[in-house]
C-alpha positions in Angstrom: -28.3 111.9 47.4 -32.3 112.6 47.3 -33.0 116.2 48.7 -36.6 116.9 50.5 -36.6 119.8 48.6 -35.4 121.3 45.0 -31.6 122.0 44.4 -31.7 125.6 42.2 -28.6 125.6 41.9 -25.1 123.2 42.1 -21.6 125.1 42.6 -20.2 121.3 41.7 -21.1 118.3 41.0 -17.6 116.4 42.7 -17.7 115.4 45.8 -15.0 112.8 48.2 -14.9 109.5 49.0 -12.7 108.4 51.9 -11.9 105.0 52.6 -10.3 104.3 56.3 -9.6 107.9 56.5 -7.8 108.0 53.4 -8.7 109.9 50.5 -10.0 107.0 47.7 -12.3 108.9 44.5 -14.2 112.0 43.7 -17.5 111.2 42.7 -18.6 113.5 40.0 -22.8 112.8 40.5 -25.5 112.9 37.9 -28.3 115.0 38.3 -31.4 112.8 37.8 -34.3 115.5 38.4 -34.9 118.5 41.0 -34.3 116.3 44.2 -31.9 113.4 43.3 -28.6 113.1 41.8 -26.6 109.9 42.0 -23.5 108.2 40.9 -22.6 104.6 40.6 -19.5 103.0 41.9 -17.9 99.9 41.7 -16.6 99.2 45.5 -14.3 96.3 45.2 -12.6 96.3 48.7 -14.1 96.0 51.9 -13.4 98.9 54.8 -14.9 102.3 56.5 -16.2 104.4 53.4 -16.6 108.4 54.6 -18.8 110.2 51.6 -17.5 114.4 52.3 -20.1 116.7 50.6 -18.7 120.3 51.1 -20.7 123.4 52.6 -22.4 125.4 49.7 -21.9 122.4 46.7 -25.9 122.2 46.5 -28.1 125.3 47.0 -31.6 126.1 47.2 -33.4 129.4 46.2 -36.0 128.9 48.9 -33.3 127.4 51.5 -30.1 128.3 50.7 -26.8 126.2 50.6 -26.3 123.2 52.4 -23.6 122.6 55.3 -20.6 119.9 55.2 -22.2 116.7 55.3 -20.6 113.0 55.7 -22.2 110.0 55.2 -20.6 106.7 56.9 -20.8 103.4 55.9 -19.4 99.8 56.2 -18.7 98.1 53.2 -17.9 93.8 55.0 -17.4 90.4 54.4 -20.9 88.3 54.9 -21.1 87.2 58.5 -21.5 83.2 57.3 -20.7 80.3 55.3 -22.4 77.3 53.8 -22.0 74.8 56.6 -24.8 77.0 58.8 -27.9 76.3 56.5 -29.6 72.7 55.8 -31.6 71.7 52.8 -34.4 70.6 55.1 -34.7 74.5 56.8 -37.0 76.7 54.9 -38.5 80.2 55.9 -43.0 79.7 55.9 -45.6 81.6 55.9 
């Protein structure tokens, strides 16, 4: 997560990950600097994922607290196989 202003207080660095509408894991974010938090998670399954962040989790002295946020994304297999390529096709300028 990257914020456009400094985060002065974090009530908890735990955010929730859901897969296909069901709770999947808690993610404990690591604070990198005043605006950036990250977590490396090894996704091994296709599906519809949602990261949910509770309101008040991140607080800025200047802007107040964050509201509840949901970030949706999908992980799926590629839509092609090796029969769709030809050794004579190249990308050129």
